[in-house]
DOVODREN-31737 format. One record per residue (C-alpha): x, y, z; residue in three letters; residue number from 1. Coordinates in steps of 0.02 Angstrom, whole numbers, always signed. Last residue first. Layout:
N
pt xx X&yy Y&zz Z&res Ala&n NUM .
...
//
This chain:
319
pt xx +339&yy +2215&zz +115&res Asp&n 319 .
pt xx +524&yy +2257&zz +115&res Phe&n 318 .
pt xx +662&yy +2140&zz +64&res Ala&n 317 .
pt xx +701&yy +2228&zz -97&res Ser&n 316 .
pt xx +831&yy +2149&zz -209&res Lys&n 315 .
pt xx +1014&yy +2156&zz -159&res Ala&n 314 .
pt xx +1133&yy +2302&zz -143&res Lys&n 313 .
pt xx +1223&yy +2214&zz +0&res Gly&n 312 .
pt xx +1069&yy +2206&zz +107&res Leu&n 311 .
pt xx +1113&yy +2302&zz +264&res Met&n 310 .
pt xx +1266&yy +2396&zz +197&res Arg&n 309 .
pt xx +1174&yy +2453&zz +41&res Gly&n 308 .
pt xx +1023&yy +2500&zz +144&res Ile&n 307 .
pt xx +1128&yy +2612&zz +258&res Val&n 306 .
pt xx +1225&yy +2696&zz +117&res Leu&n 305 .
pt xx +1071&yy +2725&zz +12&res Gln&n 304 .
pt xx +980&yy +2798&zz +164&res Ala&n 303 .
pt xx +1119&yy +2926&zz +193&res Leu&n 302 .
pt xx +1107&yy +2990&zz +14&res Pro&n 301 .
pt xx +916&yy +2981&zz +16&res Ala&n 300 .
pt xx +875&yy +3085&zz +170&res Leu&n 299 .
pt xx +706&yy +3142&zz +103&res Arg&n 298 .
pt xx +682&yy +2970&zz +28&res Val&n 297 .
pt xx +730&yy +2887&zz +192&res Ser&n 296 .
pt xx +611&yy +2996&zz +293&res Ile&n 295 .
pt xx +465&yy +2950&zz +180&res Leu&n 294 .
pt xx +512&yy +2766&zz +183&res Thr&n 293 .
pt xx +528&yy +2770&zz +372&res Leu&n 292 .
pt xx +353&yy +2843&zz +382&res Leu&n 291 .
pt xx +289&yy +2703&zz +272&res Ser&n 290 .
pt xx +371&yy +2573&zz +383&res Arg&n 289 .
pt xx +294&yy +2653&zz +536&res Leu&n 288 .
pt xx +116&yy +2646&zz +471&res Asp&n 287 .
pt xx -17&yy +2766&zz +536&res Thr&n 286 .
pt xx +75&yy +2930&zz +505&res Tyr&n 285 .
pt xx +138&yy +2898&zz +329&res Phe&n 284 .
pt xx -13&yy +2793&zz +281&res Ile&n 283 .
pt xx -123&yy +2946&zz +308&res Ser&n 282 .
pt xx -56&yy +3031&zz +151&res Ser&n 281 .
pt xx -175&yy +2934&zz +41&res Asp&n 280 .
pt xx -163&yy +2949&zz -149&res Ala&n 279 .
pt xx -75&yy +3119&zz -152&res Val&n 278 .
pt xx +55&yy +3066&zz -25&res Leu&n 277 .
pt xx +83&yy +2903&zz -119&res Ala&n 276 .
pt xx +111&yy +3000&zz -280&res Gln&n 275 .
pt xx +239&yy +3109&zz -191&res Asn&n 274 .
pt xx +327&yy +2954&zz -127&res Val&n 273 .
pt xx +331&yy +2884&zz -304&res Phe&n 272 .
pt xx +411&yy +3043&zz -373&res Asp&n 271 .
pt xx +540&yy +3046&zz -233&res Cys&n 270 .
pt xx +589&yy +2867&zz -272&res Ala&n 269 .
pt xx +605&yy +2916&zz -455&res Gln&n 268 .
pt xx +732&yy +3050&zz -408&res Glu&n 267 .
pt xx +821&yy +2936&zz -284&res Thr&n 266 .
pt xx +862&yy +2804&zz -413&res Asn&n 265 .
pt xx +995&yy +2710&zz -314&res Gly&n 264 .
pt xx +919&yy +2536&zz -329&res Gly&n 263 .
pt xx +874&yy +2537&zz -144&res Gln&n 262 .
pt xx +785&yy +2702&zz -164&res Leu&n 261 .
pt xx +695&yy +2642&zz -318&res Cys&n 260 .
pt xx +634&yy +2485&zz -231&res Leu&n 259 .
pt xx +581&yy +2586&zz -79&res Arg&n 258 .
pt xx +485&yy +2708&zz -190&res Ala&n 257 .
pt xx +398&yy +2561&zz -273&res Leu&n 256 .
pt xx +336&yy +2503&zz -103&res Tyr&n 255 .
pt xx +273&yy +2677&zz -59&res Arg&n 254 .
pt xx +185&yy +2688&zz -227&res Tyr&n 253 .
pt xx +97&yy +2522&zz -192&res Met&n 252 .
pt xx +51&yy +2577&zz -16&res Tyr&n 251 .
pt xx -29&yy +2735&zz -85&res Ala&n 250 .
pt xx -117&yy +2633&zz -219&res Tyr&n 249 .
pt xx -198&yy +2521&zz -89&res Ala&n 248 .
pt xx -244&yy +2673&zz +17&res Thr&n 247 .
pt xx -331&yy +2756&zz -130&res Pro&n 246 .
pt xx -417&yy +2591&zz -175&res Leu&n 245 .
pt xx -489&yy +2560&zz -1&res Ile&n 244 .
pt xx -664&yy +2626&zz -33&res Pro&n 243 .
pt xx -672&yy +2538&zz -203&res Glu&n 242 .
pt xx -632&yy +2363&zz -140&res Val&n 241 .
pt xx -795&yy +2308&zz -61&res Leu&n 240 .
pt xx -912&yy +2383&zz -191&res Glu&n 239 .
pt xx -801&yy +2330&zz -336&res Pro&n 238 .
pt xx -775&yy +2147&zz -285&res Ser&n 237 .
pt xx -710&yy +2051&zz -437&res Cys&n 236 .
pt xx -672&yy +2207&zz -540&res His&n 235 .
pt xx -577&yy +2282&zz -393&res Tyr&n 234 .
pt xx -474&yy +2127&zz -364&res Ala&n 233 .
pt xx -424&yy +2125&zz -547&res Arg&n 232 .
pt xx -381&yy +2310&zz -537&res Gln&n 231 .
pt xx -264&yy +2283&zz -391&res Ile&n 230 .
pt xx -177&yy +2138&zz -479&res Val&n 229 .
pt xx -152&yy +2235&zz -640&res Gln&n 228 .
pt xx -86&yy +2387&zz -547&res Glu&n 227 .
pt xx +40&yy +2279&zz -456&res Cys&n 226 .
pt xx +94&yy +2199&zz -621&res Cys&n 225 .
pt xx +122&yy +2367&zz -707&res His&n 224 .
pt xx +216&yy +2437&zz -557&res Gln&n 223 .
pt xx +330&yy +2285&zz -548&res Met&n 222 .
pt xx +367&yy +2295&zz -734&res Gln&n 221 .
pt xx +413&yy +2479&zz -718&res Ala&n 220 .
pt xx +518&yy +2443&zz -564&res Val&n 219 .
pt xx +626&yy +2307&zz -640&res Asn&n 218 .
pt xx +735&yy +2306&zz -483&res Phe&n 217 .
pt xx +613&yy +2185&zz -403&res Ser&n 216 .
pt xx +670&yy +2042&zz -514&res Leu&n 215 .
pt xx +818&yy +2009&zz -400&res Gly&n 214 .
pt xx +991&yy +1988&zz -477&res Ser&n 213 .
pt xx +1079&yy +2063&zz -326&res Pro&n 212 .
pt xx +1001&yy +1933&zz -211&res Arg&n 211 .
pt xx +899&yy +1943&zz -52&res Val&n 210 .
pt xx +873&yy +1771&zz +22&res Arg&n 209 .
pt xx +718&yy +1722&zz +115&res Tyr&n 208 .
pt xx +719&yy +1643&zz +286&res Tyr&n 207 .
pt xx +564&yy +1556&zz +351&res Cys&n 206 .
pt xx +499&yy +1502&zz +521&res Leu&n 205 .
pt xx +509&yy +1666&zz +617&res Val&n 204 .
pt xx +379&yy +1644&zz +754&res Arg&n 203 .
pt xx +217&yy +1746&zz +744&res Pro&n 202 .
pt xx +120&yy +1606&zz +655&res Glu&n 201 .
pt xx -11&yy +1692&zz +549&res Arg&n 200 .
pt xx -169&yy +1601&zz +495&res Tyr&n 199 .
pt xx -262&yy +1653&zz +338&res Phe&n 198 .
pt xx -449&yy +1614&zz +331&res Gln&n 197 .
pt xx -547&yy +1539&zz +188&res Trp&n 196 .
pt xx -727&yy +1565&zz +138&res Arg&n 195 .
pt xx -736&yy +1745&zz +72&res Arg&n 194 .
pt xx -688&yy +1674&zz -100&res Thr&n 193 .
pt xx -596&yy +1838&zz -128&res Gly&n 192 .
pt xx -466&yy +1791&zz +2&res Ala&n 191 .
pt xx -410&yy +1646&zz -108&res Val&n 190 .
pt xx -410&yy +1758&zz -262&res Arg&n 189 .
pt xx -311&yy +1888&zz -167&res Leu&n 188 .
pt xx -186&yy +1754&zz -114&res Trp&n 187 .
pt xx -158&yy +1705&zz -296&res Phe&n 186 .
pt xx -134&yy +1884&zz -355&res Asp&n 185 .
pt xx -11&yy +1914&zz -213&res Leu&n 184 .
pt xx +88&yy +1760&zz -270&res Asp&n 183 .
pt xx +94&yy +1822&zz -449&res Glu&n 182 .
pt xx +154&yy +1995&zz -394&res Cys&n 181 .
pt xx +291&yy +1983&zz -527&res Ser&n 180 .
pt xx +306&yy +1923&zz -708&res Arg&n 179 .
pt xx +118&yy +1900&zz -722&res Leu&n 178 .
pt xx +66&yy +1803&zz -877&res Glu&n 177 .
pt xx +93&yy +1637&zz -789&res Glu&n 176 .
pt xx -50&yy +1671&zz -669&res Asp&n 175 .
pt xx -34&yy +1548&zz -526&res Phe&n 174 .
pt xx -165&yy +1414&zz -552&res Glu&n 173 .
pt xx -350&yy +1417&zz -515&res Gly&n 172 .
pt xx -463&yy +1474&zz -373&res Val&n 171 .
pt xx -541&yy +1308&zz -322&res Glu&n 170 .
pt xx -412&yy +1180&zz -377&res Asp&n 169 .
pt xx -275&yy +1283&zz -299&res Tyr&n 168 .
pt xx -379&yy +1302&zz -142&res Leu&n 167 .
pt xx -405&yy +1112&zz -137&res Cys&n 166 .
pt xx -217&yy +1089&zz -115&res Arg&n 165 .
pt xx -231&yy +1167&zz +57&res Arg&n 164 .
pt xx -98&yy +1295&zz +95&res Phe&n 163 .
pt xx +78&yy +1314&zz +164&res Val&n 162 .
pt xx +145&yy +1489&zz +138&res Ala&n 161 .
pt xx +315&yy +1570&zz +161&res Asn&n 160 .
pt xx +423&yy +1540&zz +10&res Ser&n 159 .
pt xx +341&yy +1663&zz -110&res Gly&n 158 .
pt xx +360&yy +1819&zz -6&res His&n 157 .
pt xx +274&yy +1924&zz +127&res Gly&n 156 .
pt xx +116&yy +1831&zz +174&res Val&n 155 .
pt xx +62&yy +2006&zz +226&res Phe&n 154 .
pt xx +57&yy +2065&zz +47&res Asn&n 153 .
pt xx +18&yy +2242&zz +96&res Lys&n 152 .
pt xx -120&yy +2362&zz +44&res Cys&n 151 .
pt xx -228&yy +2249&zz -64&res Leu&n 150 .
pt xx -183&yy +2105&zz +50&res Leu&n 149 .
pt xx -265&yy +2190&zz +200&res Ala&n 148 .
pt xx -426&yy +2222&zz +104&res Leu&n 147 .
pt xx -441&yy +2040&zz +53&res Leu&n 146 .
pt xx -383&yy +1977&zz +223&res Pro&n 145 .
pt xx -521&yy +2074&zz +316&res Asp&n 144 .
pt xx -450&yy +2111&zz +489&res Ser&n 143 .
pt xx -345&yy +2250&zz +414&res Asn&n 142 .
pt xx -160&yy +2292&zz +431&res Ile&n 141 .
pt xx -110&yy +2109&zz +419&res Pro&n 140 .
pt xx +34&yy +2048&zz +530&res Lys&n 139 .
pt xx +165&yy +1957&zz +427&res Gly&n 138 .
pt xx +301&yy +2006&zz +550&res Ser&n 137 .
pt xx +431&yy +2035&zz +415&res Leu&n 136 .
pt xx +606&yy +2059&zz +484&res Tyr&n 135 .
pt xx +753&yy +2145&zz +401&res Val&n 134 .
pt xx +900&yy +2149&zz +522&res Leu&n 133 .
pt xx +1001&yy +2036&zz +407&res Thr&n 132 .
pt xx +1060&yy +1858&zz +430&res Pro&n 131 .
pt xx +1209&yy +1780&zz +337&res Ser&n 130 .
pt xx +1166&yy +1666&zz +192&res Gly&n 129 .
pt xx +1297&yy +1733&zz +70&res Asp&n 128 .
pt xx +1167&yy +1828&zz -32&res Asp&n 127 .
pt xx +1102&yy +1904&zz +128&res Arg&n 126 .
pt xx +964&yy +1833&zz +236&res Ile&n 125 .
pt xx +793&yy +1908&zz +261&res Ala&n 124 .
pt xx +681&yy +1860&zz +406&res Arg&n 123 .
pt xx +509&yy +1783&zz +415&res Ser&n 122 .
pt xx +348&yy +1787&zz +514&res Ala&n 121 .
pt xx +238&yy +1640&zz +475&res Ser&n 120 .
pt xx +113&yy +1566&zz +353&res Tyr&n 119 .
pt xx -44&yy +1458&zz +354&res Ser&n 118 .
pt xx -170&yy +1466&zz +212&res Val&n 117 .
pt xx -342&yy +1388&zz +202&res Gly&n 116 .
pt xx -395&yy +1402&zz +382&res Val&n 115 .
pt xx -579&yy +1356&zz +408&res Glu&n 114 .
pt xx -533&yy +1174&zz +438&res Pro&n 113 .
pt xx -432&yy +1223&zz +593&res Ala&n 112 .
pt xx -349&yy +1075&zz +681&res Ile&n 111 .
pt xx -258&yy +998&zz +533&res Asp&n 110 .
pt xx -213&yy +1164&zz +452&res Leu&n 109 .
pt xx -131&yy +1223&zz +613&res Gln&n 108 .
pt xx -35&yy +1062&zz +641&res Ala&n 107 .
pt xx +25&yy +1062&zz +460&res Val&n 106 .
pt xx +85&yy +1241&zz +480&res His&n 105 .
pt xx +191&yy +1209&zz +633&res Asn&n 104 .
pt xx +263&yy +1043&zz +576&res Ala&n 103 .
pt xx +309&yy +1114&zz +406&res Leu&n 102 .
pt xx +413&yy +1259&zz +474&res Lys&n 101 .
pt xx +487&yy +1173&zz +627&res Asp&n 100 .
pt xx +663&yy +1153&zz +555&res Pro&n 99 .
pt xx +663&yy +1335&zz +494&res His&n 98 .
pt xx +648&yy +1340&zz +305&res Tyr&n 97 .
pt xx +774&yy +1414&zz +182&res Val&n 96 .
pt xx +769&yy +1515&zz +21&res Asp&n 95 .
pt xx +868&yy +1506&zz -143&res Asp&n 94 .
pt xx +766&yy +1370&zz -229&res Gly&n 93 .
pt xx +600&yy +1451&zz -187&res Asp&n 92 .
pt xx +500&yy +1354&zz -59&res Leu&n 91 .
pt xx +312&yy +1334&zz -77&res Leu&n 90 .
pt xx +212&yy +1213&zz +28&res Ala&n 89 .
pt xx +57&yy +1124&zz -37&res Ile&n 88 .
pt xx -57&yy +1022&zz +77&res Tyr&n 87 .
pt xx -152&yy +862&zz +39&res Glu&n 86 .
pt xx +2&yy +798&zz -49&res Gly&n 85 .
pt xx +15&yy +709&zz -217&res Cys&n 84 .
pt xx +100&yy +844&zz -321&res Ala&n 83 .
pt xx +132&yy +828&zz -509&res His&n 82 .
pt xx +15&yy +971&zz -556&res Arg&n 81 .
pt xx +88&yy +1068&zz -410&res Ile&n 80 .
pt xx +262&yy +1058&zz -487&res Gly&n 79 .
pt xx +208&yy +1122&zz -656&res Tyr&n 78 .
pt xx +108&yy +1262&zz -577&res Asn&n 77 .
pt xx +256&yy +1318&zz -474&res Arg&n 76 .
pt xx +373&yy +1313&zz -624&res Ala&n 75 .
pt xx +249&yy +1411&zz -732&res Ser&n 74 .
pt xx +228&yy +1541&zz -596&res Ser&n 73 .
pt xx +416&yy +1564&zz -580&res Leu&n 72 .
pt xx +456&yy +1587&zz -763&res Gly&n 71 .
pt xx +444&yy +1492&zz -927&res Ala&n 70 .
pt xx +612&yy +1404&zz -945&res Asn&n 69 .
pt xx +597&yy +1236&zz -1028&res Gln&n 68 .
pt xx +563&yy +1091&zz -910&res Lys&n 67 .
pt xx +650&yy +977&zz -786&res Gln&n 66 .
pt xx +572&yy +881&zz -642&res Leu&n 65 .
pt xx +677&yy +821&zz -496&res Leu&n 64 .
pt xx +600&yy +717&zz -357&res Lys&n 63 .
pt xx +648&yy +707&zz -174&res Phe&n 62 .
pt xx +547&yy +591&zz -62&res Arg&n 61 .
pt xx +646&yy +441&zz -126&res Ser&n 60 .
pt xx +800&yy +503&zz -33&res Asp&n 59 .
pt xx +978&yy +459&zz -86&res Ser&n 58 .
pt xx +964&yy +473&zz -276&res Glu&n 57 .
pt xx +854&yy +628&zz -275&res Val&n 56 .
pt xx +966&yy +714&zz -148&res Tyr&n 55 .
pt xx +1121&yy +670&zz -252&res Pro&n 54 .
pt xx +1038&yy +745&zz -409&res Gln&n 53 .
pt xx +1002&yy +919&zz -341&res Val&n 52 .
pt xx +1178&yy +989&zz -363&res Val&n 51 .
pt xx +1187&yy +922&zz -542&res Glu&n 50 .
pt xx +1015&yy +992&zz -583&res Ala&n 49 .
pt xx +1069&yy +1167&zz -526&res Thr&n 48 .
pt xx +1238&yy +1163&zz -616&res Arg&n 47 .
pt xx +1204&yy +1314&zz -729&res Asp&n 46 .
pt xx +1093&yy +1326&zz -882&res Tyr&n 45 .
pt xx +929&yy +1314&zz -787&res Ser&n 44 .
pt xx +774&yy +1277&zz -889&res Gly&n 43 .
pt xx +647&yy +1286&zz -748&res Asp&n 42 .
pt xx +718&yy +1147&zz -640&res Asp&n 41 .
pt xx +564&yy +1100&zz -540&res Val&n 40 .
pt xx +607&yy +1020&zz -375&res Ile&n 39 .
pt xx +462&yy +919&zz -306&res Ile&n 38 .
pt xx +492&yy +876&zz -124&res Val&n 37 .
pt xx +380&yy +748&zz -40&res Glu&n 36 .
pt xx +321&yy +758&zz +139&res Phe&n 35 .
pt xx +289&yy +655&zz +295&res Asn&n 34 .
pt xx +445&yy +710&zz +391&res Gln&n 33 .
pt xx +391&yy +844&zz +514&res Phe&n 32 .
pt xx +543&yy +896&zz +617&res Ser&n 31 .
pt xx +617&yy +963&zz +456&res Gln&n 30 .
pt xx +806&yy +940&zz +437&res Cys&n 29 .
pt xx +799&yy +862&zz +263&res Glu&n 28 .
pt xx +698&yy +1013&zz +208&res Leu&n 27 .
pt xx +829&yy +1136&zz +270&res Ser&n 26 .
pt xx +960&yy +1032&zz +180&res Val&n 25 .
pt xx +861&yy +1055&zz +19&res Leu&n 24 .
pt xx +856&yy +1245&zz +33&res Ala&n 23 .
pt xx +1040&yy +1258&zz +82&res Asp&n 22 .
pt xx +1088&yy +1147&zz -66&res Lys&n 21 .
pt xx +986&yy +1262&zz -179&res Ile&n 20 .
pt xx +1097&yy +1413&zz -155&res Tyr&n 19 .
pt xx +1249&yy +1411&zz -270&res Ser&n 18 .
pt xx +1163&yy +1302&zz -400&res Cys&n 17 .
pt xx +1019&yy +1427&zz -409&res Val&n 16 .
pt xx +1006&yy +1448&zz -598&res Asn&n 15 .
pt xx +817&yy +1428&zz -599&res Tyr&n 14 .
pt xx +737&yy +1319&zz -467&res Ala&n 13 .
pt xx +554&yy +1309&zz -417&res Pro&n 12 .
pt xx +540&yy +1204&zz -258&res Val&n 11 .
pt xx +365&yy +1136&zz -226&res Ile&n 10 .
pt xx +346&yy +1051&zz -58&res Val&n 9 .
pt xx +205&yy +923&zz -64&res Ser&n 8 .
pt xx +135&yy +891&zz +109&res Val&n 7 .
pt xx +41&yy +744&zz +185&res Lys&n 6 .
pt xx +132&yy +619&zz +77&res Pro&n 5 .
pt xx +27&yy +481&zz -2&res Ser&n 4 .
pt xx +41&yy +308&zz +73&res Ile&n 3 .
pt xx +70&yy +168&zz -54&res Val&n 2 .
pt xx +0&yy +0&zz +0&res Met&n 1 .
//
């Protein structure tokens, strides 16, 4: 009799030969062991598959799938289609789980049938794996997850959530047309069902790596995708979403300002901050991170030095 794994961990991997060993070791060290790992090599041209192969050969829970490059959403979808678990966990090939990550979320999903998505606080690590001071609490700013997600993706990043497989079947796949914000789009669709709750574990159970080659530096693309996602949510629930649209756009502009500031484009960062002030200036005195963004833009030369030292000129680690 073949027993299906409780959790399928989907690991999209694209040119991460320098990092994926850390991700796979963190899975080997999980206190919860009833899982399968589906590594999706999304057309890598480095040694990613070579690094993965020993894990596949030594542990039957680890599986390697290879496909032509089509982006993060495509790799996630491909892996989930091959998954057997009741729950789906996402772990990007350059990120790392705490040893209790799966155990914590599985326990929560098992005891609370109304919870569809379980996630945790997380911390950023540098390119070399050393810790940073950047911490994401994951605490929503609104009790309604749909409205909260429109302002801030409280799940934080793509390696943090463990969710019921049935949600994927219910709301559809990750949108392969989106080159960023694809995880936010998925969570918004889950929240839009009005049936599923999100559970936050306050402990740090996930570590996500900030890398110099991060997609977030393509600010124009990021803005376009964010706007698409916000508008989709609005069209699905116009009466609910319309009152919060100014605040949602203010948070979006604040986020883009942080990306620009980190990338060294202080002039564009200032433009985005000004747009956020016009959209909803209240975020700058009700949200500490927004206030810090405003101060950082006004003190841009000093801020660039501090952020550069913290994150090594890597992709944004801010929510």
